[in-house]
mmCIF file as gemmi writes it, N, C-alpha and C atoms, coordinates in Angstrom:
data_model
loop_
_atom_site.group_PDB
_atom_site.id
_atom_site.type_symbol
_atom_site.label_atom_id
_atom_site.label_alt_id
_atom_site.label_comp_id
_atom_site.label_asym_id
_atom_site.label_entity_id
_atom_site.label_seq_id
_atom_site.pdbx_PDB_ins_code
_atom_site.Cartn_x
_atom_site.Cartn_y
_atom_site.Cartn_z
_atom_site.occupancy
_atom_site.B_iso_or_equiv
_atom_site.pdbx_formal_charge
_atom_site.auth_seq_id
_atom_site.auth_asym_id
_atom_site.pdbx_PDB_model_num
ATOM 1 N N . MET Axp A 1 ? 102.175 -37.123 -40.417 1 0 ? 1 A 1
ATOM 2 C CA . MET Axp A 1 ? 101.666 -35.829 -40.825 1 0 ? 1 A 1
ATOM 3 C C . MET Axp A 1 ? 100.618 -35.368 -39.815 1 0 ? 1 A 1
ATOM 4 N N . MET Axp A 2 ? 100.725 -34.13 -39.444 1 0 ? 2 A 1
ATOM 5 C CA . MET Axp A 2 ? 99.778 -33.525 -38.528 1 0 ? 2 A 1
ATOM 6 C C . MET Axp A 2 ? 98.514 -33.168 -39.305 1 0 ? 2 A 1
ATOM 7 N N . SER Axp A 3 ? 97.349 -33.341 -38.685 1 0 ? 3 A 1
ATOM 8 C CA . SER Axp A 3 ? 96.11 -32.933 -39.351 1 0 ? 3 A 1
ATOM 9 C C . SER Axp A 3 ? 95.776 -31.501 -38.955 1 0 ? 3 A 1
ATOM 10 N N . SER Axp A 4 ? 95.131 -30.787 -39.867 1 0 ? 4 A 1
ATOM 11 C CA . SER Axp A 4 ? 94.751 -29.406 -39.568 1 0 ? 4 A 1
ATOM 12 C C . SER Axp A 4 ? 93.76 -29.36 -38.41 1 0 ? 4 A 1
ATOM 13 N N . ASN Axp A 5 ? 92.886 -30.353 -38.302 1 0 ? 5 A 1
ATOM 14 C CA . ASN Axp A 5 ? 91.916 -30.372 -37.203 1 0 ? 5 A 1
ATOM 15 C C . ASN Axp A 5 ? 92.6 -30.455 -35.847 1 0 ? 5 A 1
ATOM 16 N N . LYS Axp A 6 ? 93.625 -31.273 -35.745 1 0 ? 6 A 1
ATOM 17 C CA . LYS Axp A 6 ? 94.354 -31.42 -34.485 1 0 ? 6 A 1
ATOM 18 C C . LYS Axp A 6 ? 95.055 -30.113 -34.119 1 0 ? 6 A 1
ATOM 19 N N . LEU Axp A 7 ? 95.659 -29.466 -35.107 1 0 ? 7 A 1
ATOM 20 C CA . LEU Axp A 7 ? 96.349 -28.212 -34.859 1 0 ? 7 A 1
ATOM 21 C C . LEU Axp A 7 ? 95.359 -27.119 -34.462 1 0 ? 7 A 1
ATOM 22 N N . ILE Axp A 8 ? 94.198 -27.105 -35.078 1 0 ? 8 A 1
ATOM 23 C CA . ILE Axp A 8 ? 93.158 -26.133 -34.738 1 0 ? 8 A 1
ATOM 24 C C . ILE Axp A 8 ? 92.708 -26.321 -33.284 1 0 ? 8 A 1
ATOM 25 N N . GLU Axp A 9 ? 92.693 -27.554 -32.807 1 0 ? 9 A 1
ATOM 26 C CA . GLU Axp A 9 ? 92.356 -27.81 -31.397 1 0 ? 9 A 1
ATOM 27 C C . GLU Axp A 9 ? 93.325 -27.082 -30.473 1 0 ? 9 A 1
ATOM 28 N N . TYR Axp A 10 ? 94.604 -27.123 -30.797 1 0 ? 10 A 1
ATOM 29 C CA . TYR Axp A 10 ? 95.609 -26.418 -29.986 1 0 ? 10 A 1
ATOM 30 C C . TYR Axp A 10 ? 95.406 -24.909 -30.055 1 0 ? 10 A 1
ATOM 31 N N . VAL Axp A 11 ? 95.175 -24.39 -31.256 1 0 ? 11 A 1
ATOM 32 C CA . VAL Axp A 11 ? 95.067 -22.943 -31.447 1 0 ? 11 A 1
ATOM 33 C C . VAL Axp A 11 ? 93.81 -22.375 -30.786 1 0 ? 11 A 1
ATOM 34 N N . SER Axp A 12 ? 92.726 -23.118 -30.822 1 0 ? 12 A 1
ATOM 35 C CA . SER Axp A 12 ? 91.452 -22.599 -30.308 1 0 ? 12 A 1
ATOM 36 C C . SER Axp A 12 ? 91.147 -23.02 -28.871 1 0 ? 12 A 1
ATOM 37 N N . ALA Axp A 13 ? 92.086 -23.662 -28.201 1 0 ? 13 A 1
ATOM 38 C CA . ALA Axp A 13 ? 91.861 -24.11 -26.82 1 0 ? 13 A 1
ATOM 39 C C . ALA Axp A 13 ? 91.55 -22.916 -25.915 1 0 ? 13 A 1
ATOM 40 N N . GLU Axp A 14 ? 90.62 -23.127 -25.003 1 0 ? 14 A 1
ATOM 41 C CA . GLU Axp A 14 ? 90.254 -22.109 -24.005 1 0 ? 14 A 1
ATOM 42 C C . GLU Axp A 14 ? 90.519 -22.68 -22.626 1 0 ? 14 A 1
ATOM 43 N N . PRO Axp A 15 ? 91.378 -22.14 -21.838 1 0 ? 15 A 1
ATOM 44 C CA . PRO Axp A 15 ? 92.294 -21.06 -22.17 1 0 ? 15 A 1
ATOM 45 C C . PRO Axp A 15 ? 93.407 -21.57 -23.081 1 0 ? 15 A 1
ATOM 46 N N . PHE Axp A 16 ? 93.996 -20.644 -23.82 1 0 ? 16 A 1
ATOM 47 C CA . PHE Axp A 16 ? 95.069 -21.011 -24.739 1 0 ? 16 A 1
ATOM 48 C C . PHE Axp A 16 ? 96.271 -21.527 -23.967 1 0 ? 16 A 1
ATOM 49 N N . GLN Axp A 17 ? 96.82 -22.637 -24.436 1 0 ? 17 A 1
ATOM 50 C CA . GLN Axp A 17 ? 98.027 -23.229 -23.846 1 0 ? 17 A 1
ATOM 51 C C . GLN Axp A 17 ? 99.142 -23.138 -24.889 1 0 ? 17 A 1
ATOM 52 N N . PRO Axp A 18 ? 100.23 -22.418 -24.605 1 0 ? 18 A 1
ATOM 53 C CA . PRO Axp A 18 ? 101.334 -22.345 -25.581 1 0 ? 18 A 1
ATOM 54 C C . PRO Axp A 18 ? 101.806 -23.745 -25.98 1 0 ? 18 A 1
ATOM 55 N N . PHE Axp A 19 ? 102.22 -23.875 -27.246 1 0 ? 19 A 1
ATOM 56 C CA . PHE Axp A 19 ? 102.681 -25.171 -27.726 1 0 ? 19 A 1
ATOM 57 C C . PHE Axp A 19 ? 103.853 -25.009 -28.672 1 0 ? 19 A 1
ATOM 58 N N . ARG Axp A 20 ? 104.496 -26.126 -28.941 1 0 ? 20 A 1
ATOM 59 C CA . ARG Axp A 20 ? 105.708 -26.172 -29.755 1 0 ? 20 A 1
ATOM 60 C C . ARG Axp A 20 ? 105.458 -27.103 -30.944 1 0 ? 20 A 1
ATOM 61 N N . ILE Axp A 21 ? 105.868 -26.66 -32.127 1 0 ? 21 A 1
ATOM 62 C CA . ILE Axp A 21 ? 105.79 -27.483 -33.333 1 0 ? 21 A 1
ATOM 63 C C . ILE Axp A 21 ? 107.206 -27.888 -33.705 1 0 ? 21 A 1
ATOM 64 N N . LYS Axp A 22 ? 107.432 -29.196 -33.845 1 0 ? 22 A 1
ATOM 65 C CA . LYS Axp A 22 ? 108.74 -29.701 -34.26 1 0 ? 22 A 1
ATOM 66 C C . LYS Axp A 22 ? 108.622 -30.28 -35.661 1 0 ? 22 A 1
ATOM 67 N N . LEU Axp A 23 ? 109.562 -29.864 -36.53 1 0 ? 23 A 1
ATOM 68 C CA . LEU Axp A 23 ? 109.568 -30.32 -37.911 1 0 ? 23 A 1
ATOM 69 C C . LEU Axp A 23 ? 110.588 -31.428 -38.123 1 0 ? 23 A 1
ATOM 70 N N . ALA Axp A 24 ? 110.443 -32.153 -39.216 1 0 ? 24 A 1
ATOM 71 C CA . ALA Axp A 24 ? 111.369 -33.238 -39.553 1 0 ? 24 A 1
ATOM 72 C C . ALA Axp A 24 ? 112.802 -32.726 -39.692 1 0 ? 24 A 1
ATOM 73 N N . SER Axp A 25 ? 112.972 -31.471 -40.08 1 0 ? 25 A 1
ATOM 74 C CA . SER Axp A 25 ? 114.309 -30.889 -40.259 1 0 ? 25 A 1
ATOM 75 C C . SER Axp A 25 ? 114.992 -30.554 -38.941 1 0 ? 25 A 1
ATOM 76 N N . GLY Axp A 26 ? 114.236 -30.6 -37.837 1 0 ? 26 A 1
ATOM 77 C CA . GLY Axp A 26 ? 114.774 -30.201 -36.543 1 0 ? 26 A 1
ATOM 78 C C . GLY Axp A 26 ? 114.367 -28.798 -36.146 1 0 ? 26 A 1
ATOM 79 N N . GLN Axp A 27 ? 113.806 -28.035 -37.088 1 0 ? 27 A 1
ATOM 80 C CA . GLN Axp A 27 ? 113.31 -26.689 -36.803 1 0 ? 27 A 1
ATOM 81 C C . GLN Axp A 27 ? 112.173 -26.768 -35.78 1 0 ? 27 A 1
ATOM 82 N N . VAL Axp A 28 ? 112.152 -25.804 -34.877 1 0 ? 28 A 1
ATOM 83 C CA . VAL Axp A 28 ? 111.117 -25.755 -33.842 1 0 ? 28 A 1
ATOM 84 C C . VAL Axp A 28 ? 110.492 -24.372 -33.841 1 0 ? 28 A 1
ATOM 85 N N . TYR Axp A 29 ? 109.176 -24.329 -33.763 1 0 ? 29 A 1
ATOM 86 C CA . TYR Axp A 29 ? 108.444 -23.07 -33.634 1 0 ? 29 A 1
ATOM 87 C C . TYR Axp A 29 ? 107.654 -23.109 -32.334 1 0 ? 29 A 1
ATOM 88 N N . GLU Axp A 30 ? 107.825 -22.081 -31.514 1 0 ? 30 A 1
ATOM 89 C CA . GLU Axp A 30 ? 107.061 -21.984 -30.283 1 0 ? 30 A 1
ATOM 90 C C . GLU Axp A 30 ? 105.918 -21.007 -30.51 1 0 ? 30 A 1
ATOM 91 N N . ILE Axp A 31 ? 104.716 -21.485 -30.299 1 0 ? 31 A 1
ATOM 92 C CA . ILE Axp A 31 ? 103.508 -20.689 -30.491 1 0 ? 31 A 1
ATOM 93 C C . ILE Axp A 31 ? 103.038 -20.281 -29.102 1 0 ? 31 A 1
ATOM 94 N N . ARG Axp A 32 ? 103.257 -19.024 -28.761 1 0 ? 32 A 1
ATOM 95 C CA . ARG Axp A 32 ? 102.942 -18.535 -27.419 1 0 ? 32 A 1
ATOM 96 C C . ARG Axp A 32 ? 101.649 -17.73 -27.369 1 0 ? 32 A 1
ATOM 97 N N . HIS Axp A 33 ? 101.038 -17.508 -28.546 1 0 ? 33 A 1
ATOM 98 C CA . HIS Axp A 33 ? 99.774 -16.774 -28.612 1 0 ? 33 A 1
ATOM 99 C C . HIS Axp A 33 ? 99.052 -17.237 -29.878 1 0 ? 33 A 1
ATOM 100 N N . PRO Axp A 34 ? 97.725 -17.355 -29.841 1 0 ? 34 A 1
ATOM 101 C CA . PRO Axp A 34 ? 97.022 -17.856 -31.026 1 0 ? 34 A 1
ATOM 102 C C . PRO Axp A 34 ? 97.171 -16.971 -32.265 1 0 ? 34 A 1
ATOM 103 N N . GLU Axp A 35 ? 97.521 -15.711 -32.094 1 0 ? 35 A 1
ATOM 104 C CA . GLU Axp A 35 ? 97.706 -14.828 -33.242 1 0 ? 35 A 1
ATOM 105 C C . GLU Axp A 35 ? 99.026 -15.079 -33.96 1 0 ? 35 A 1
ATOM 106 N N . MET Axp A 36 ? 99.847 -15.969 -33.439 1 0 ? 36 A 1
ATOM 107 C CA . MET Axp A 36 ? 101.133 -16.28 -34.068 1 0 ? 36 A 1
ATOM 108 C C . MET Axp A 36 ? 101.008 -17.323 -35.173 1 0 ? 36 A 1
ATOM 109 N N . ILE Axp A 37 ? 99.793 -17.866 -35.408 1 0 ? 37 A 1
ATOM 110 C CA . ILE Axp A 37 ? 99.665 -18.974 -36.345 1 0 ? 37 A 1
ATOM 111 C C . ILE Axp A 37 ? 98.335 -18.895 -37.098 1 0 ? 37 A 1
ATOM 112 N N . LEU Axp A 38 ? 98.398 -19.221 -38.382 1 0 ? 38 A 1
ATOM 113 C CA . LEU Axp A 38 ? 97.209 -19.389 -39.216 1 0 ? 38 A 1
ATOM 114 C C . LEU Axp A 38 ? 97.257 -20.808 -39.761 1 0 ? 38 A 1
ATOM 115 N N . VAL Axp A 39 ? 96.182 -21.546 -39.58 1 0 ? 39 A 1
ATOM 116 C CA . VAL Axp A 39 ? 96.144 -22.947 -39.992 1 0 ? 39 A 1
ATOM 117 C C . VAL Axp A 39 ? 95.3 -23.09 -41.257 1 0 ? 39 A 1
ATOM 118 N N . GLY Axp A 40 ? 95.912 -23.617 -42.296 1 0 ? 40 A 1
ATOM 119 C CA . GLY Axp A 40 ? 95.203 -23.935 -43.532 1 0 ? 40 A 1
ATOM 120 C C . GLY Axp A 40 ? 95.007 -25.436 -43.633 1 0 ? 40 A 1
ATOM 121 N N . ARG Axp A 41 ? 94.572 -25.877 -44.792 1 0 ? 41 A 1
ATOM 122 C CA . ARG Axp A 41 ? 94.311 -27.311 -44.981 1 0 ? 41 A 1
ATOM 123 C C . ARG Axp A 41 ? 95.609 -28.121 -44.997 1 0 ? 41 A 1
ATOM 124 N N . ASN Axp A 42 ? 96.625 -27.627 -45.715 1 0 ? 42 A 1
ATOM 125 C CA . ASN Axp A 42 ? 97.89 -28.366 -45.847 1 0 ? 42 A 1
ATOM 126 C C . ASN Axp A 42 ? 99.106 -27.553 -45.443 1 0 ? 42 A 1
ATOM 127 N N . LEU Axp A 43 ? 98.871 -26.307 -45.04 1 0 ? 43 A 1
ATOM 128 C CA . LEU Axp A 43 ? 99.958 -25.379 -44.78 1 0 ? 43 A 1
ATOM 129 C C . LEU Axp A 43 ? 99.642 -24.565 -43.533 1 0 ? 43 A 1
ATOM 130 N N . VAL Axp A 44 ? 100.677 -24.225 -42.795 1 0 ? 44 A 1
ATOM 131 C CA . VAL Axp A 44 ? 100.537 -23.388 -41.611 1 0 ? 44 A 1
ATOM 132 C C . VAL Axp A 44 ? 101.437 -22.175 -41.8 1 0 ? 44 A 1
ATOM 133 N N . ARG Axp A 45 ? 100.931 -21.001 -41.474 1 0 ? 45 A 1
ATOM 134 C CA . ARG Axp A 45 ? 101.758 -19.795 -41.505 1 0 ? 45 A 1
ATOM 135 C C . ARG Axp A 45 ? 102.057 -19.426 -40.062 1 0 ? 45 A 1
ATOM 136 N N . VAL Axp A 46 ? 103.359 -19.402 -39.726 1 0 ? 46 A 1
ATOM 137 C CA . VAL Axp A 46 ? 103.806 -19.079 -38.375 1 0 ? 46 A 1
ATOM 138 C C . VAL Axp A 46 ? 104.453 -17.699 -38.409 1 0 ? 46 A 1
ATOM 139 N N . TYR Axp A 47 ? 103.921 -16.79 -37.606 1 0 ? 47 A 1
ATOM 140 C CA . TYR Axp A 47 ? 104.485 -15.445 -37.487 1 0 ? 47 A 1
ATOM 141 C C . TYR Axp A 47 ? 105.523 -15.464 -36.376 1 0 ? 47 A 1
ATOM 142 N N . THR Axp A 48 ? 106.704 -14.908 -36.671 1 0 ? 48 A 1
ATOM 143 C CA . THR Axp A 48 ? 107.811 -15.034 -35.723 1 0 ? 48 A 1
ATOM 144 C C . THR Axp A 48 ? 108.22 -13.738 -35.052 1 0 ? 48 A 1
ATOM 145 N N . ASN Axp A 49 ? 107.727 -12.592 -35.493 1 0 ? 49 A 1
ATOM 146 C CA . ASN Axp A 49 ? 108.158 -11.364 -34.826 1 0 ? 49 A 1
ATOM 147 C C . ASN Axp A 49 ? 106.982 -10.42 -34.574 1 0 ? 49 A 1
ATOM 148 N N . LEU Axp A 50 ? 105.929 -10.938 -34.019 1 0 ? 50 A 1
ATOM 149 C CA . LEU Axp A 50 ? 104.818 -10.071 -33.655 1 0 ? 50 A 1
ATOM 150 C C . LEU Axp A 50 ? 105.257 -9.259 -32.45 1 0 ? 50 A 1
ATOM 151 N N . GLN Axp A 51 ? 105.362 -7.953 -32.621 1 0 ? 51 A 1
ATOM 152 C CA . GLN Axp A 51 ? 105.843 -7.096 -31.545 1 0 ? 51 A 1
ATOM 153 C C . GLN Axp A 51 ? 104.735 -6.153 -31.114 1 0 ? 51 A 1
ATOM 154 N N . ALA Axp A 52 ? 104.723 -5.854 -29.84 1 0 ? 52 A 1
ATOM 155 C CA . ALA Axp A 52 ? 103.693 -4.989 -29.281 1 0 ? 52 A 1
ATOM 156 C C . ALA Axp A 52 ? 103.75 -3.581 -29.859 1 0 ? 52 A 1
ATOM 157 N N . ASN Axp A 53 ? 104.943 -3.098 -30.194 1 0 ? 53 A 1
ATOM 158 C CA . ASN Axp A 53 ? 105.056 -1.727 -30.68 1 0 ? 53 A 1
ATOM 159 C C . ASN Axp A 53 ? 104.65 -1.581 -32.144 1 0 ? 53 A 1
ATOM 160 N N . GLY Axp A 54 ? 104.626 -2.666 -32.89 1 0 ? 54 A 1
ATOM 161 C CA . GLY Axp A 54 ? 104.17 -2.635 -34.271 1 0 ? 54 A 1
ATOM 162 C C . GLY Axp A 54 ? 105.105 -1.921 -35.237 1 0 ? 54 A 1
ATOM 163 N N . ASP Axp A 55 ? 106.337 -1.61 -34.838 1 0 ? 55 A 1
ATOM 164 C CA . ASP Axp A 55 ? 107.269 -0.892 -35.709 1 0 ? 55 A 1
ATOM 165 C C . ASP Axp A 55 ? 107.792 -1.777 -36.846 1 0 ? 55 A 1
ATOM 166 N N . ALA Axp A 56 ? 108.044 -3.022 -36.572 1 0 ? 56 A 1
ATOM 167 C CA . ALA Axp A 56 ? 108.603 -3.916 -37.58 1 0 ? 56 A 1
ATOM 168 C C . ALA Axp A 56 ? 107.475 -4.667 -38.287 1 0 ? 56 A 1
ATOM 169 N N . PRO Axp A 57 ? 107.6 -4.844 -39.603 1 0 ? 57 A 1
ATOM 170 C CA . PRO Axp A 57 ? 106.58 -5.638 -40.296 1 0 ? 57 A 1
ATOM 171 C C . PRO Axp A 57 ? 106.666 -7.091 -39.846 1 0 ? 57 A 1
ATOM 172 N N . PRO Axp A 58 ? 105.542 -7.784 -39.787 1 0 ? 58 A 1
ATOM 173 C CA . PRO Axp A 58 ? 105.592 -9.181 -39.336 1 0 ? 58 A 1
ATOM 174 C C . PRO Axp A 58 ? 106.371 -10.051 -40.322 1 0 ? 58 A 1
ATOM 175 N N . GLN Axp A 59 ? 107.095 -11.004 -39.788 1 0 ? 59 A 1
ATOM 176 C CA . GLN Axp A 59 ? 107.787 -11.996 -40.604 1 0 ? 59 A 1
ATOM 177 C C . GLN Axp A 59 ? 107.062 -13.306 -40.396 1 0 ? 59 A 1
ATOM 178 N N . TRP Axp A 60 ? 107.017 -14.137 -41.426 1 0 ? 60 A 1
ATOM 179 C CA . TRP Axp A 60 ? 106.332 -15.405 -41.285 1 0 ? 60 A 1
ATOM 180 C C . TRP Axp A 60 ? 107.07 -16.495 -42.037 1 0 ? 60 A 1
ATOM 181 N N . HIS Axp A 61 ? 106.705 -17.72 -41.684 1 0 ? 61 A 1
ATOM 182 C CA . HIS Axp A 61 ? 107.233 -18.919 -42.334 1 0 ? 61 A 1
ATOM 183 C C . HIS Axp A 61 ? 106.037 -19.774 -42.706 1 0 ? 61 A 1
ATOM 184 N N . ASP Axp A 62 ? 105.96 -20.186 -43.958 1 0 ? 62 A 1
ATOM 185 C CA . ASP Axp A 62 ? 104.935 -21.125 -44.385 1 0 ? 62 A 1
ATOM 186 C C . ASP Axp A 62 ? 105.492 -22.531 -44.217 1 0 ? 62 A 1
ATOM 187 N N . VAL Axp A 63 ? 104.764 -23.358 -43.477 1 0 ? 63 A 1
ATOM 188 C CA . VAL Axp A 63 ? 105.245 -24.692 -43.12 1 0 ? 63 A 1
ATOM 189 C C . VAL Axp A 63 ? 104.233 -25.728 -43.59 1 0 ? 63 A 1
ATOM 190 N N . SER Axp A 64 ? 104.701 -26.716 -44.319 1 0 ? 64 A 1
ATOM 191 C CA . SER Axp A 64 ? 103.848 -27.805 -44.771 1 0 ? 64 A 1
ATOM 192 C C . SER Axp A 64 ? 103.523 -28.724 -43.602 1 0 ? 64 A 1
ATOM 193 N N . MET Axp A 65 ? 102.273 -29.125 -43.491 1 0 ? 65 A 1
ATOM 194 C CA . MET Axp A 65 ? 101.89 -30.047 -42.411 1 0 ? 65 A 1
ATOM 195 C C . MET Axp A 65 ? 102.554 -31.41 -42.579 1 0 ? 65 A 1
ATOM 196 N N . VAL Axp A 66 ? 102.933 -31.75 -43.793 1 0 ? 66 A 1
ATOM 197 C CA . VAL Axp A 66 ? 103.619 -33.023 -44.035 1 0 ? 66 A 1
ATOM 198 C C . VAL Axp A 66 ? 104.944 -33.068 -43.283 1 0 ? 66 A 1
ATOM 199 N N . LEU Axp A 67 ? 105.567 -31.909 -43.075 1 0 ? 67 A 1
ATOM 200 C CA . LEU Axp A 67 ? 106.868 -31.85 -42.425 1 0 ? 67 A 1
ATOM 201 C C . LEU Axp A 67 ? 106.795 -31.802 -40.903 1 0 ? 67 A 1
ATOM 202 N N . MET Axp A 68 ? 105.599 -31.682 -40.348 1 0 ? 68 A 1
ATOM 203 C CA . MET Axp A 68 ? 105.451 -31.593 -38.894 1 0 ? 68 A 1
ATOM 204 C C . MET Axp A 68 ? 105.524 -32.984 -38.28 1 0 ? 68 A 1
ATOM 205 N N . GLU Axp A 69 ? 106.441 -33.133 -37.315 1 0 ? 69 A 1
ATOM 206 C CA . GLU Axp A 69 ? 106.578 -34.415 -36.629 1 0 ? 69 A 1
ATOM 207 C C . GLU Axp A 69 ? 105.762 -34.45 -35.349 1 0 ? 69 A 1
ATOM 208 N N . THR Axp A 70 ? 105.873 -33.403 -34.541 1 0 ? 70 A 1
ATOM 209 C CA . THR Axp A 70 ? 105.139 -33.388 -33.275 1 0 ? 70 A 1
ATOM 210 C C . THR Axp A 70 ? 104.633 -31.995 -32.952 1 0 ? 70 A 1
ATOM 211 N N . VAL Axp A 71 ? 103.564 -31.977 -32.198 1 0 ? 71 A 1
ATOM 212 C CA . VAL Axp A 71 ? 103.053 -30.76 -31.588 1 0 ? 71 A 1
ATOM 213 C C . VAL Axp A 71 ? 102.888 -31.104 -30.117 1 0 ? 71 A 1
ATOM 214 N N . GLU Axp A 72 ? 103.49 -30.284 -29.251 1 0 ? 72 A 1
ATOM 215 C CA . GLU Axp A 72 ? 103.455 -30.594 -27.82 1 0 ? 72 A 1
ATOM 216 C C . GLU Axp A 72 ? 103.271 -29.314 -27.021 1 0 ? 72 A 1
ATOM 217 N N . PRO Axp A 73 ? 102.589 -29.407 -25.888 1 0 ? 73 A 1
ATOM 218 C CA . PRO Axp A 73 ? 102.426 -28.214 -25.049 1 0 ? 73 A 1
ATOM 219 C C . PRO Axp A 73 ? 103.764 -27.757 -24.484 1 0 ? 73 A 1
ATOM 220 N N . ILE Axp A 74 ? 103.887 -26.453 -24.301 1 0 ? 74 A 1
ATOM 221 C CA . ILE Axp A 74 ? 105.048 -25.893 -23.621 1 0 ? 74 A 1
ATOM 222 C C . ILE Axp A 74 ? 104.693 -25.853 -22.147 1 0 ? 74 A 1
ATOM 223 N N . VAL Axp A 75 ? 105.414 -26.619 -21.372 1 0 ? 75 A 1
ATOM 224 C CA . VAL Axp A 75 ? 105.131 -26.711 -19.942 1 0 ? 75 A 1
ATOM 225 C C . VAL Axp A 75 ? 105.841 -25.569 -19.234 1 0 ? 75 A 1
ATOM 226 N N . THR Axp A 76 ? 105.058 -24.774 -18.541 1 0 ? 76 A 1
ATOM 227 C CA . THR Axp A 76 ? 105.632 -23.681 -17.759 1 0 ? 76 A 1
ATOM 228 C C . THR Axp A 76 ? 105.54 -24.055 -16.293 1 0 ? 76 A 1
ATOM 229 N N . SER Axp A 77 ? 106.58 -23.739 -15.571 1 0 ? 77 A 1
ATOM 230 C CA . SER Axp A 77 ? 106.576 -24.07 -14.148 1 0 ? 77 A 1
ATOM 231 C C . SER Axp A 77 ? 105.764 -23.016 -13.396 1 0 ? 77 A 1
ATOM 232 N N . PRO Axp A 78 ? 105.005 -23.442 -12.403 1 0 ? 78 A 1
ATOM 233 C CA . PRO Axp A 78 ? 104.233 -22.458 -11.628 1 0 ? 78 A 1
ATOM 234 C C . PRO Axp A 78 ? 105.152 -21.53 -10.852 1 0 ? 78 A 1
ATOM 235 N N . ALA Axp A 79 ? 104.684 -20.339 -10.638 1 0 ? 79 A 1
ATOM 236 C CA . ALA Axp A 79 ? 105.478 -19.351 -9.882 1 0 ? 79 A 1
ATOM 237 C C . ALA Axp A 79 ? 105.705 -19.866 -8.472 1 0 ? 79 A 1
ATOM 238 N N . THR Axp A 80 ? 106.92 -19.685 -7.995 1 0 ? 80 A 1
ATOM 239 C CA . THR Axp A 80 ? 107.221 -20.118 -6.634 1 0 ? 80 A 1
ATOM 240 C C . THR Axp A 80 ? 106.749 -19.058 -5.654 1 0 ? 80 A 1
ATOM 241 N N . PRO Axp A 81 ? 106.112 -19.484 -4.58 1 0 ? 81 A 1
ATOM 242 C CA . PRO Axp A 81 ? 105.617 -18.517 -3.602 1 0 ? 81 A 1
ATOM 243 C C . PRO Axp A 81 ? 106.778 -17.792 -2.902 1 0 ? 81 A 1
ATOM 244 N N . LYS Axp A 82 ? 106.575 -16.523 -2.655 1 0 ? 82 A 1
ATOM 245 C CA . LYS Axp A 82 ? 107.59 -15.737 -1.956 1 0 ? 82 A 1
ATOM 246 C C . LYS Axp A 82 ? 107.199 -15.625 -0.494 1 0 ? 82 A 1
ATOM 247 N N . HIS Axp A 83 ? 108.178 -15.793 0.363 1 0 ? 83 A 1
ATOM 248 C CA . HIS Axp A 83 ? 107.908 -15.747 1.817 1 0 ? 83 A 1
ATOM 249 C C . HIS Axp A 83 ? 108.367 -14.435 2.39 1 0 ? 83 A 1
């Protein structure tokens, strides 16, 4: 089980580093911005359609921390220099 304190460390990191949450069911949530997630004591709310235009209402999934298997950073490759 993931602890809320550990998850809060990921969300509040400066600078923010995108991360991935993997659940026991195989479901994966990619958190690419800290506004995509709210961390509670035993539950996490993950927003999945935050759009810049704001036309669509936000959709969310409530996820029990008991079901979280891993939280890992999303590794992005550095931009390749152009010659």
